[in-house]
Residue frames as qw, qx, qy, qz and C-alpha x, y, z in Angstrom:
[[0.772, 0.630, -0.036, -0.077, 3.84, 110.34, 158.47],
 [0.809, -0.338, 0.257, 0.406, 7.21, 108.57, 157.97],
 [0.599, 0.501, 0.219, 0.585, 8.18, 110.80, 154.97],
 [0.126, -0.982, -0.100, -0.094, 7.99, 114.07, 156.88],
 [0.549, -0.726, 0.258, 0.323, 11.52, 113.78, 158.32],
 [0.659, 0.015, 0.489, 0.572, 12.99, 113.31, 154.83],
 [0.364, 0.829, 0.406, 0.122, 11.34, 116.21, 153.10],
 [0.017, -0.989, 0.124, 0.083, 14.10, 118.68, 153.87],
 [0.772, -0.285, 0.391, 0.412, 17.18, 116.58, 152.93],
 [0.156, 0.818, -0.234, -0.501, 19.16, 118.98, 150.73],
 [0.119, -0.455, 0.776, 0.420, 21.40, 116.54, 148.90],
 [0.511, 0.273, 0.814, -0.034, 18.51, 114.49, 147.71],
 [0.421, 0.823, 0.351, -0.153, 17.57, 117.26, 145.28],
 [0.006, -0.805, 0.444, 0.393, 21.03, 118.06, 143.88],
 [0.639, 0.524, -0.524, -0.208, 22.91, 116.57, 140.99],
 [0.909, -0.343, 0.219, -0.089, 23.55, 112.90, 142.05],
 [0.055, 0.736, -0.651, -0.181, 26.72, 112.79, 139.97],
 [0.934, 0.047, 0.315, -0.163, 25.93, 109.48, 138.46],
 [0.404, -0.480, 0.652, 0.426, 28.87, 107.49, 137.02],
 [0.032, -0.007, 0.806, 0.591, 26.91, 106.41, 133.96],
 [0.518, -0.220, -0.386, -0.731, 23.38, 106.14, 132.47],
 [0.036, -0.032, 0.847, -0.529, 21.14, 105.19, 135.30],
 [0.320, -0.468, -0.743, -0.356, 17.66, 103.74, 135.44],
 [0.389, -0.604, 0.104, -0.688, 15.33, 105.53, 137.85],
 [0.510, -0.026, -0.771, 0.381, 16.18, 104.20, 141.30],
 [0.504, -0.657, -0.030, -0.559, 14.22, 104.35, 144.56],
 [0.264, 0.272, -0.805, 0.457, 15.86, 103.58, 147.84],
 [0.399, -0.432, -0.799, 0.123, 14.21, 102.22, 150.94],
 [0.150, -0.424, -0.386, 0.806, 14.24, 105.59, 152.55],
 [0.327, 0.792, 0.487, -0.167, 12.30, 107.06, 149.61],
 [0.105, -0.653, 0.361, 0.657, 15.10, 108.81, 147.69],
 [0.745, 0.565, 0.354, 0.014, 14.68, 108.95, 143.91],
 [0.075, -0.739, 0.436, 0.508, 17.48, 109.37, 141.35],
 [0.655, 0.128, 0.675, 0.314, 18.46, 108.39, 137.80],
 [0.034, -0.207, 0.433, 0.877, 18.18, 109.51, 134.17],
 [0.578, 0.504, 0.362, -0.530, 15.03, 110.45, 132.39],
 [0.794, 0.607, 0.042, -0.018, 16.82, 110.17, 129.09],
 [0.686, -0.383, 0.344, 0.514, 20.29, 109.47, 127.78],
 [0.189, 0.750, -0.303, -0.556, 22.19, 111.61, 125.26],
 [0.113, -0.325, 0.862, 0.372, 23.47, 108.50, 123.47],
 [0.444, 0.386, 0.796, -0.145, 19.89, 107.25, 122.71],
 [0.100, 0.205, -0.472, -0.852, 18.61, 107.69, 119.24],
 [0.711, 0.286, 0.206, -0.608, 15.22, 107.32, 117.55],
 [0.453, -0.130, 0.850, 0.236, 15.22, 103.80, 116.10],
 [0.565, 0.607, 0.536, -0.159, 12.48, 104.69, 113.49],
 [0.403, 0.898, -0.073, -0.157, 14.80, 106.74, 111.19],
 [0.887, 0.016, 0.183, 0.424, 17.73, 105.35, 109.27],
 [0.533, 0.454, 0.093, 0.708, 20.69, 107.59, 108.78],
 [0.087, -0.657, 0.112, -0.740, 19.66, 110.16, 111.38],
 [0.445, -0.209, -0.733, 0.470, 19.77, 110.37, 115.15],
 [0.329, -0.693, -0.192, -0.612, 16.93, 112.05, 116.95],
 [0.463, -0.003, -0.673, 0.577, 18.39, 112.52, 120.45],
 [0.284, -0.739, -0.548, 0.270, 16.81, 113.93, 123.63],
 [0.204, 0.810, 0.087, 0.543, 16.53, 117.68, 123.37],
 [0.466, -0.108, -0.401, 0.781, 18.56, 119.96, 125.62],
 [0.121, -0.861, -0.474, 0.141, 16.65, 122.58, 127.63],
 [0.355, 0.485, 0.021, 0.799, 17.28, 126.23, 126.93],
 [0.318, -0.661, 0.046, -0.678, 15.54, 127.44, 130.06],
 [0.027, 0.319, -0.825, 0.466, 16.91, 125.04, 132.69],
 [0.257, -0.272, -0.925, -0.074, 13.80, 122.89, 132.61],
 [0.168, 0.027, 0.304, -0.937, 11.61, 125.70, 133.81],
 [0.620, -0.042, -0.276, -0.733, 8.48, 124.21, 132.07],
 [0.716, -0.132, -0.686, -0.016, 8.90, 120.91, 133.94],
 [0.461, -0.177, -0.591, 0.638, 10.15, 122.15, 137.26],
 [0.193, -0.568, -0.257, -0.758, 7.17, 124.20, 138.30],
 [0.704, -0.639, -0.277, -0.139, 6.86, 123.13, 141.88],
 [0.059, 0.687, -0.544, 0.479, 8.97, 123.42, 145.07],
 [0.828, -0.343, -0.431, 0.101, 10.13, 121.28, 147.95],
 [0.287, -0.899, 0.241, -0.226, 11.44, 122.98, 151.11],
 [0.751, 0.294, -0.474, 0.353, 15.02, 122.16, 152.10],
 [0.684, -0.541, -0.347, 0.345, 16.86, 122.06, 155.43],
 [0.443, -0.058, -0.033, 0.894, 18.94, 125.16, 154.56],
 [0.119, 0.587, 0.379, -0.706, 15.79, 127.23, 154.19],
 [0.213, 0.342, -0.512, -0.759, 15.80, 127.27, 150.45],
 [0.781, 0.303, 0.416, -0.354, 13.36, 125.40, 148.11],
 [0.343, -0.144, 0.782, 0.501, 14.32, 123.04, 145.30],
 [0.544, 0.373, -0.167, -0.733, 12.58, 123.57, 141.97],
 [0.357, -0.059, 0.932, 0.000, 10.87, 120.32, 141.20],
 [0.563, 0.129, -0.450, -0.681, 8.77, 118.55, 138.63],
 [0.762, -0.081, 0.466, -0.442, 6.44, 115.54, 139.04],
 [0.151, 0.158, -0.939, -0.265, 6.86, 111.98, 138.03],
 [0.665, 0.005, 0.139, -0.734, 3.38, 110.73, 137.42],
 [0.118, -0.039, 0.992, 0.029, 1.97, 107.14, 137.57],
 [0.375, 0.512, 0.717, -0.290, -1.23, 106.21, 135.72],
 [0.462, 0.781, 0.106, -0.406, -3.01, 107.26, 132.56],
 [0.791, 0.257, 0.336, 0.441, -1.06, 107.62, 129.32],
 [0.338, -0.187, 0.188, 0.903, 1.04, 110.12, 127.34],
 [0.346, 0.709, 0.169, -0.590, -0.72, 113.16, 125.79],
 [0.770, 0.445, 0.401, 0.220, -1.02, 112.68, 122.06],
 [0.473, -0.045, 0.301, 0.827, 1.34, 114.20, 119.52],
 [0.082, 0.507, 0.453, 0.728, 0.34, 117.65, 118.20],
 [0.393, -0.796, -0.459, 0.022, -1.18, 118.93, 121.36],
 [0.172, 0.743, -0.206, 0.614, -0.11, 122.33, 122.65],
 [0.256, 0.250, -0.689, 0.631, 1.40, 122.89, 126.10],
 [0.404, -0.185, 0.396, -0.803, -1.65, 123.78, 128.13],
 [0.865, 0.020, -0.210, -0.455, -3.77, 120.87, 126.87],
 [0.667, 0.255, -0.670, 0.201, -0.83, 118.60, 127.53],
 [0.033, 0.264, -0.636, 0.724, -0.51, 119.82, 131.12],
 [0.652, -0.100, 0.179, -0.730, -4.26, 119.42, 131.66],
 [0.821, 0.143, -0.511, -0.209, -3.98, 115.84, 130.28],
 [0.499, 0.139, -0.732, 0.442, -1.47, 114.79, 132.94],
 [0.241, -0.197, 0.447, -0.839, -3.48, 116.62, 135.64],
 [0.742, -0.012, 0.040, -0.669, -6.59, 114.61, 134.79],
 [0.917, 0.155, -0.324, -0.174, -5.15, 111.24, 134.02],
 [0.667, 0.258, -0.561, 0.417, -2.06, 110.77, 136.23],
 [0.618, -0.776, -0.123, -0.023, -1.15, 110.77, 139.89],
 [0.238, 0.780, -0.470, 0.339, 2.04, 112.41, 141.13],
 [0.919, -0.323, -0.204, 0.096, 4.21, 109.91, 143.06],
 [0.714, -0.229, -0.012, 0.661, 7.61, 111.70, 143.08],
 [0.083, 0.994, -0.007, -0.069, 8.94, 115.23, 143.18],
 [0.817, -0.088, 0.186, 0.539, 12.31, 115.67, 141.46],
 [0.021, 0.827, -0.257, -0.499, 14.84, 118.31, 140.56],
 [0.854, 0.396, 0.283, 0.187, 16.24, 117.92, 137.00],
 [0.051, -0.855, 0.355, 0.374, 19.38, 118.86, 135.22],
 [0.837, 0.513, -0.190, -0.027, 21.94, 117.72, 132.63],
 [0.504, -0.640, 0.522, 0.251, 25.22, 115.86, 132.94],
 [0.069, 0.467, -0.755, -0.456, 27.55, 114.08, 130.43],
 [0.189, 0.077, 0.978, 0.044, 25.19, 111.05, 130.37],
 [0.108, -0.516, -0.720, -0.451, 21.77, 112.61, 129.96],
 [0.355, -0.564, -0.060, -0.743, 18.94, 114.29, 131.76],
 [0.345, -0.071, -0.835, 0.422, 19.20, 113.44, 135.48],
 [0.491, -0.623, -0.193, -0.577, 16.53, 113.68, 138.10],
 [0.404, 0.017, -0.738, 0.540, 16.84, 113.59, 141.92],
 [0.409, -0.417, 0.028, -0.811, 14.25, 113.84, 144.62],
 [0.203, -0.090, 0.843, -0.491, 11.94, 111.91, 146.83],
 [0.185, -0.384, -0.864, -0.269, 8.77, 109.86, 146.89],
 [0.279, -0.436, -0.029, -0.855, 5.83, 112.16, 147.72],
 [0.182, -0.019, 0.771, -0.611, 4.26, 111.73, 151.08],
 [0.656, 0.254, 0.315, -0.637, 1.00, 109.77, 150.84],
 [0.557, 0.392, -0.640, -0.356, 2.32, 107.56, 148.01],
 [0.911, -0.216, 0.194, -0.292, 1.33, 103.95, 148.67],
 [0.527, -0.396, 0.728, 0.190, 3.64, 100.92, 148.84],
 [0.701, 0.386, 0.588, 0.116, 1.93, 99.57, 145.75],
 [0.371, 0.927, 0.023, -0.053, 2.60, 102.74, 143.85],
 [0.228, -0.785, 0.556, 0.149, 6.26, 102.63, 144.78],
 [0.644, -0.055, 0.747, 0.156, 6.47, 99.01, 143.62],
 [0.614, 0.677, 0.402, 0.056, 4.83, 100.02, 140.31],
 [0.152, 0.961, -0.209, -0.099, 7.19, 102.95, 139.86],
 [0.414, -0.555, 0.691, 0.209, 10.32, 100.75, 140.53],
 [0.636, 0.135, 0.741, 0.166, 9.05, 98.29, 137.90],
 [0.501, 0.801, 0.328, -0.019, 8.40, 100.99, 135.22],
 [0.530, 0.194, 0.161, 0.810, 10.34, 103.17, 132.86],
 [0.011, -0.737, -0.280, 0.615, 10.10, 106.94, 133.13],
 [0.469, 0.421, 0.535, 0.563, 9.16, 108.44, 129.92],
 [0.111, -0.408, -0.064, 0.904, 9.58, 112.20, 129.12],
 [0.351, 0.743, 0.556, 0.129, 7.18, 114.41, 127.14],
 [0.299, -0.305, 0.160, 0.890, 8.83, 117.24, 125.17],
 [0.345, 0.782, 0.518, 0.020, 6.87, 120.02, 123.46],
 [0.446, 0.357, 0.148, 0.808, 7.87, 122.86, 121.22],
 [0.236, -0.891, -0.304, 0.242, 7.96, 126.12, 123.22],
 [0.039, 0.944, -0.163, -0.282, 9.40, 129.26, 121.61],
 [0.554, 0.697, -0.441, -0.115, 11.29, 127.23, 118.98],
 [0.172, 0.430, -0.866, 0.186, 12.79, 124.59, 121.24],
 [0.749, -0.277, -0.563, -0.213, 11.56, 121.28, 122.50],
 [0.158, -0.487, 0.557, -0.654, 11.21, 121.56, 126.23],
 [0.310, -0.146, -0.919, 0.196, 10.51, 118.80, 128.82],
 [0.402, -0.378, -0.024, -0.833, 6.95, 119.38, 130.30],
 [0.828, -0.301, 0.172, -0.441, 6.13, 116.08, 131.93],
 [0.172, 0.356, -0.917, 0.048, 7.55, 112.70, 133.05],
 [0.825, -0.107, 0.034, -0.554, 5.33, 109.66, 133.24],
 [0.378, -0.296, 0.875, -0.067, 5.92, 106.08, 134.52],
 [0.777, 0.335, -0.226, -0.483, 5.08, 103.61, 131.71],
 [0.939, -0.098, 0.328, -0.027, 5.44, 99.89, 131.12],
 [0.745, 0.161, 0.333, 0.555, 7.54, 100.30, 128.04],
 [0.143, 0.983, 0.092, 0.065, 9.19, 103.65, 127.41],
 [0.436, -0.739, 0.325, 0.396, 12.33, 105.70, 127.46],
 [0.451, 0.721, -0.452, -0.269, 14.92, 106.05, 124.79],
 [0.103, -0.226, 0.527, 0.813, 15.74, 104.57, 122.37],
 [0.055, 0.512, 0.817, 0.261, 11.97, 103.85, 121.65],
 [0.055, 0.447, 0.243, -0.859, 10.44, 107.29, 120.99],
 [0.359, 0.639, 0.625, 0.269, 7.73, 108.75, 118.84],
 [0.259, -0.157, 0.114, 0.946, 8.20, 111.96, 117.07],
 [0.284, 0.759, 0.531, -0.248, 5.42, 114.48, 116.51],
 [0.293, -0.082, 0.389, 0.870, 5.76, 116.46, 113.25],
 [0.255, 0.781, 0.495, -0.284, 3.62, 119.34, 112.10],
 [0.419, 0.905, 0.018, -0.073, 4.04, 121.04, 108.78],
 [0.741, 0.503, -0.289, 0.340, 7.51, 119.55, 108.42],
 [0.036, 0.633, -0.499, 0.591, 8.65, 120.64, 111.86],
 [0.527, -0.191, -0.786, 0.261, 9.22, 118.43, 114.92],
 [0.290, -0.575, 0.058, -0.763, 6.90, 119.80, 117.64],
 [0.723, -0.512, 0.273, -0.375, 6.82, 117.03, 120.14],
 [0.476, 0.374, -0.792, 0.082, 8.86, 114.18, 121.41],
 [0.782, -0.397, 0.173, -0.448, 7.37, 111.46, 123.56],
 [0.093, 0.492, -0.864, 0.056, 9.79, 108.86, 124.89],
 [0.417, 0.055, 0.876, -0.236, 7.25, 106.01, 124.71],
 [0.670, 0.505, 0.302, -0.452, 4.73, 104.38, 122.30],
 [0.788, 0.307, 0.459, 0.273, 4.84, 103.13, 118.79],
 [0.262, -0.387, 0.351, 0.811, 7.13, 104.60, 116.29],
 [0.550, 0.711, 0.348, -0.266, 5.31, 106.34, 113.38],
 [0.600, -0.008, 0.472, 0.646, 6.76, 106.37, 109.95],
 [0.252, 0.842, 0.097, -0.466, 6.97, 109.40, 107.61],
 [0.721, 0.304, 0.428, 0.451, 7.86, 109.26, 103.85],
 [0.229, 0.964, 0.112, 0.074, 7.96, 113.03, 103.22],
 [0.717, 0.244, -0.149, 0.635, 11.50, 114.08, 102.29],
 [0.001, 0.708, -0.092, 0.700, 10.95, 117.55, 103.77],
 [0.720, -0.644, 0.039, -0.255, 10.15, 116.11, 107.16],
 [0.920, -0.137, -0.031, 0.365, 13.26, 113.88, 107.11],
 [0.487, 0.491, -0.087, 0.717, 15.34, 116.84, 106.06],
 [0.315, -0.757, 0.088, -0.566, 13.91, 118.98, 108.88],
 [0.877, -0.479, 0.017, -0.027, 14.61, 116.20, 111.36],
 [0.834, 0.146, -0.074, 0.527, 18.22, 115.85, 110.08],
 [0.187, 0.669, -0.096, 0.713, 18.74, 119.57, 110.59],
 [0.592, -0.692, 0.074, -0.406, 17.45, 119.39, 114.14],
 [0.948, -0.229, -0.030, 0.220, 19.66, 116.41, 114.84],
 [0.643, 0.367, -0.130, 0.659, 22.71, 118.24, 113.47],
 [0.166, -0.737, 0.131, -0.642, 21.87, 121.28, 115.70],
 [0.800, -0.558, 0.031, -0.219, 21.34, 119.04, 118.71],
 [0.925, -0.012, -0.086, 0.370, 24.64, 117.14, 118.18],
 [0.404, 0.554, -0.143, 0.713, 26.55, 120.41, 117.73],
 [0.386, -0.719, 0.113, -0.567, 25.07, 121.77, 120.92],
 [0.923, -0.384, -0.029, -0.004, 25.90, 118.64, 122.82],
 [0.795, 0.218, -0.129, 0.551, 29.46, 118.63, 121.63],
 [0.101, 0.663, -0.162, 0.724, 29.82, 122.31, 122.67],
 [0.645, -0.650, 0.065, -0.397, 28.40, 121.51, 126.07],
 [0.960, -0.172, -0.084, 0.205, 30.76, 118.59, 126.56],
 [0.571, 0.410, -0.168, 0.691, 33.81, 120.76, 125.63],
 [0.227, -0.722, 0.117, -0.643, 32.57, 123.35, 128.13],
 [0.846, -0.498, -0.005, -0.191, 32.27, 120.74, 130.84],
 [0.889, 0.068, -0.119, 0.437, 35.75, 119.51, 130.14],
 [0.248, 0.618, -0.167, 0.727, 37.08, 123.06, 130.37],
 [0.517, -0.672, 0.116, -0.518, 35.37, 123.53, 133.73],
 [0.956, -0.287, -0.028, 0.056, 36.69, 120.19, 135.02],
 [0.703, 0.317, -0.170, 0.613, 40.21, 121.19, 133.95]]
């Protein structure tokens, strides 16, 4: 298997230190890197508010549930980029969402994930056994994240290759006036309820404040 000799390359699963927002890239050797979402992207379906990609409060633990062994004897925490099927619908809870991707999608890449100043980066490899046709399809696709509300915060739980997806075109799931899911693909749904708009605005304000705080911290560390 031509992928076996690559499966322990440590640097493939670390922060790729991308110079700017980067589309998912696949090299000839099978390395995968890029951004799942960009901080600067906003939901185009709401005037006057910016629904940005959520930041994880648990270091993407609900997405990175797998492992890939590395050459230093450690294991990278990884999540799966899937190809095939479609996104789970808005309003579904976490377990049904995970079951949806298990039953309708095929894992083609294993990636570590994290955050940089540009967005949510991913870095990893094409999984052994992935066909050349699947790699071609993944290169030609956008990678669309699926965020679900877990303990009061929207957390990334899945990433799916789609024909049209990624920020800034997103659909927002709202339940009882609270945003409970964020799918970075599909049609934008409109809501006229003022309470929903107010709730979204509050979440946007919190997200922007958290982002600014994180950038200031990163600047301090860089200094």
